[in-house]
C-alpha positions in Angstrom: 0.0 0.0 0.0 1.4 3.4 -1.0 1.7 6.4 1.3 -1.0 8.2 -0.7 -3.4 5.3 -0.2 -2.8 5.2 3.5 -3.1 9.0 4.0 -6.1 9.2 1.8 -7.8 6.3 3.5 -7.2 7.9 6.9 -8.6 11.4 5.9 -11.6 9.8 4.1 -12.3 7.5 7.1 -12.3 10.5 9.5 -14.9 12.3 7.4 -17.1 9.1 7.1 -16.8 8.5 10.8 -17.9 12.1 11.6 -20.9 11.7 9.3 -21.8 8.3 10.8 -21.5 9.5 14.4 -23.7 12.5 13.6 -26.7 10.2 13.2 -26.3 9.2 16.8 -24.6 12.1 18.6 -23.4 15.6 18.1 -22.0 17.9 20.8 -25.1 20.2 20.5 -28.3 20.4 18.5 -27.1 21.7 15.2 -30.3 23.8 14.8 -30.3 25.2 18.3 -29.6 29.0 18.4 -27.9 30.6 21.4 -27.5 34.3 20.6 -25.5 35.2 23.8 -22.9 32.6 22.7 -22.6 33.8 19.1 -19.3 34.2 17.3 -17.3 32.4 20.0 -13.8 31.2 18.9 -12.9 27.6 19.6 -13.0 26.9 23.3 -13.5 24.0 25.8 -17.3 24.0 25.4 -17.5 24.7 21.6 -14.4 23.0 20.1 -14.7 24.7 16.8 -16.5 27.8 18.0 -20.0 29.1 17.2 -21.6 31.0 14.3 -23.5 34.3 14.2 -26.6 32.5 15.6 -24.6 30.8 18.4 -24.9 27.4 16.8 -22.1 24.9 17.5 -19.8 24.7 14.4 -18.6 21.2 15.2 -22.1 19.9 15.2 -22.9 21.7 12.0 -19.7 20.3 10.4 -20.6 16.7 11.4 -24.1 17.0 10.0 -22.8 18.8 7.0 -20.4 15.9 6.3 -23.3 13.5 5.9 -25.1 16.0 3.6 -22.1 16.3 1.3 -21.3 12.6 1.3 -25.0 11.7 0.6 -25.3 14.1 -2.3 -21.9 13.1 -3.8 -22.4 9.4 -3.3 -25.8 9.2 -4.9 -24.7 11.5 -7.7 -21.8 9.2 -8.5 -24.1 6.2 -8.3 -26.3 7.9 -10.9 -23.4 8.7 -13.1 -21.9 5.2 -12.9 -25.3 3.4 -13.2 -26.1 5.2 -16.4 -22.7 6.0 -17.8 -21.1 2.5 -17.6 -23.8 0.7 -19.6 -23.7 3.6 -22.2 -19.9 3.3 -22.5 -20.1 -0.5 -22.8 -22.8 -0.2 -25.5 -20.8 2.4 -27.4 -17.6 0.3 -27.4 -19.6 -2.8 -28.5 -21.1 -0.8 -31.4 -17.9 1.1 -32.3 -18.5 3.1 -35.5 -22.2 2.5 -35.6 -24.9 5.1 -35.3 -25.5 4.3 -31.7 -21.9 4.9 -30.8 -22.0 8.2 -32.6 -25.1 9.3 -30.8 -23.7 8.4 -27.3 -20.4 10.1 -27.9 -21.8 13.2 -29.5 -24.1 13.5 -26.5 -21.1 13.3 -24.2 -19.4 16.0 -26.2 -22.4 18.2 -25.8 -22.4 17.9 -22.1 -18.6 18.4 -21.9 -18.9 21.6 -23.9 -20.1 23.4 -20.7 -18.4 23.6 -17.3 -19.8 21.1 -14.9 -20.7 23.7 -12.2 -22.4 25.9 -14.8 -24.6 22.9 -15.9 -25.4 22.1 -12.3 -26.4 25.7 -11.6 -28.6 25.8 -14.7 -30.4 22.5 -13.8 -30.9 23.5 -10.2 -32.1 26.9 -11.2 -34.7 25.3 -13.4 -35.8 22.5 -11.1 -35.4 24.6 -7.9 -33.0 24.6 -5.0 -32.6 21.6 -2.8 -30.4 18.5 -2.1 -32.4 16.3 -4.4 -32.1 18.6 -7.4 -28.4 19.0 -6.6 -28.0 15.2 -6.8 -29.7 15.2 -10.1 -27.6 18.0 -11.5 -24.3 16.5 -10.4 -25.4 13.0 -11.4 -26.2 14.1 -15.0 -22.7 15.5 -15.5 -21.2 12.3 -14.1 -22.9 10.2 -16.8 -20.7 11.2 -19.7 -17.6 11.0 -17.6 -18.2 7.3 -16.8 -19.4 6.6 -20.3 -16.2 8.0 -21.9 -13.9 6.3 -19.4 -15.7 2.9 -19.9 -15.8 3.2 -23.7 -12.1 4.0 -23.9 -11.1 1.1 -21.6 -13.5 -1.3 -23.3 -12.3 -0.5 -26.8 -8.8 -1.7 -25.9 -10.2 -5.0 -24.7 -12.4 -5.8 -27.7 -9.4 -6.8 -29.8 -7.9 -9.1 -27.1 -7.7 -12.8 -27.8 -10.0 -13.8 -25.0 -12.7 -11.6 -26.4 -12.2 -12.9 -29.9 -12.6 -16.4 -28.4 -15.8 -15.5 -26.8 -17.1 -14.1 -30.0 -16.2 -17.3 -31.9 -18.0 -19.2 -29.1 -21.2 -17.4 -30.2 -21.6 -15.0 -27.3 -23.6 -11.9 -27.9 -22.0 -8.4 -27.6 -24.1 -7.7 -24.5 -23.0 -11.0 -22.8 -19.4 -10.3 -23.6 -19.6 -6.8 -22.2 -21.2 -8.1 -19.0 -19.1 -11.2 -18.5 -15.7 -10.2 -19.8 -15.4 -6.5 -20.4 -17.0 -5.1 -17.3 -14.9 -7.2 -14.8 -11.7 -6.0 -16.5 -12.6 -2.3 -16.3 -13.9 -2.4 -12.7 -10.6 -1.3 -11.2 -10.5 1.8 -13.4 -14.1 2.6 -12.6 -13.4 2.4 -8.8 -10.5 4.9 -9.2 -12.6 7.2 -11.3 -15.5 6.9 -8.9 -13.3 8.1 -6.1 -12.2 11.1 -8.1 -15.8 11.9 -9.1 -16.9 11.5 -5.5 -14.4 14.3 -4.4 -15.6 16.5 -7.3 -19.2 15.8 -6.3 -18.4 17.2 -2.8 -16.9 20.3 -4.4 -19.9 20.7 -6.6 -22.4 20.3 -3.7 -20.4 22.9 -1.8 -20.5 25.2 -4.8 -24.2 24.9 -5.3 -24.9 25.4 -1.6 -22.6 28.5 -1.6 -24.9 30.1 -4.2 -28.0 28.9 -2.5 -29.0 26.1 -4.8 -27.9 23.1 -2.7 -29.3 21.8 0.6 -31.7 24.2 2.2 -31.9 25.4 5.9 -32.1 24.0 8.5 -29.9 21.2 6.9 -26.3 22.3 7.4 -24.1 22.5 4.4 -20.4 23.3 4.2 -20.9 25.5 1.1 -23.7 27.5 2.8 -21.6 27.9 5.9 -18.9 29.5 3.8 -21.5 31.8 2.2 -22.8 32.9 5.6 -19.2 33.6 6.8 -18.1 35.8 3.8 -19.3 39.0 5.4 -17.8 38.2 8.8 -14.3 36.9 7.9 -12.6 40.1 9.1 -13.7 39.7 12.7 -14.6 36.0 12.9 -12.3 34.1 10.5 -13.0 30.8 12.1 -16.5 30.8 10.4 -14.8 30.4 7.1 -11.8 28.5 8.2 -13.7 25.6 9.7 -15.9 24.6 6.7 -13.2 25.5 4.3 -10.7 23.2 6.0 -13.3 20.4 6.1 -13.8 20.7 2.3 -10.1 20.8 1.6 -9.3 17.8 3.8 -12.1 15.8 2.4 -11.3 16.5 -1.2 -7.6 16.0 -0.5 -8.2 12.7 1.2 -10.4 11.4 -1.6 -7.9 12.4 -4.3 -5.0 10.8 -2.4 -7.2 7.7 -2.0 -7.9 7.7 -5.7 -4.2 8.0 -6.6 -3.3 5.3 -4.1 -5.9 3.0 -5.5 -4.7 3.6 -9.0 -1.1 2.7 -8.1 -2.3 -0.3 -6.1 -4.7 -1.7 -8.6 -2.7 -1.1 -11.8 -0.5 -4.1 -12.5 1.9 -2.1 -14.7 2.6 0.3 -11.8 3.0 -2.6 -9.4 5.6 -4.1 -11.7 7.4 -0.8 -12.1 7.7 -0.5 -8.3 9.1 -4.0 -8.0 
């Protein structure tokens, strides 16, 4: 196991642990306001301080972690669930009209920045966590479709695939039984990367008011609320900003570590 894999796994596990624990326990009620205790810096009672309403920041960060994870995880699931079959289909029908339709559709989505597309979709459908999931998930579909198609095309000319075709197996059966298992490692790595990008996208949507809505805490909205108070209460921005940075860093390191660990060529190079 590489250093990146270990460090990424540790950081990612801490975020997942905080999100899981928040279902059972938080230091304070994340919705409880205590105006006399507002804008406190980190102290023995409030480990990460309080916001402008006197709410405990540690409790909000913990609950916000499960919001970010849930949105990103479901969005990646949507992208993978739709994108992988499309990519396998396109590879199996290389050069045919179906391949062209799928890939030109991918190009159309990629022509616009992902966050812009997400903002447009949530602006049309309305603000909220569900619509944020849909918006992020839609952009993930062409990502997984392109990755899957590229990996599958290199396998369709391999001897074991030719043997399966000679045996009379259909393209769909070959894709499911032979192609998909051989691209799973690549999809796992890409899924980790898209997961981190999903957390960033959710934070961005929440920052502009199109993500999870109050009273559900969100790291992005915490940053938005803090922008007018940074000069006299910098911890309001530092706390959620650090949470986002560490989470994305951990997931990216985890993805790099998994790539190094799962790729046989890289394993051979290290040995």
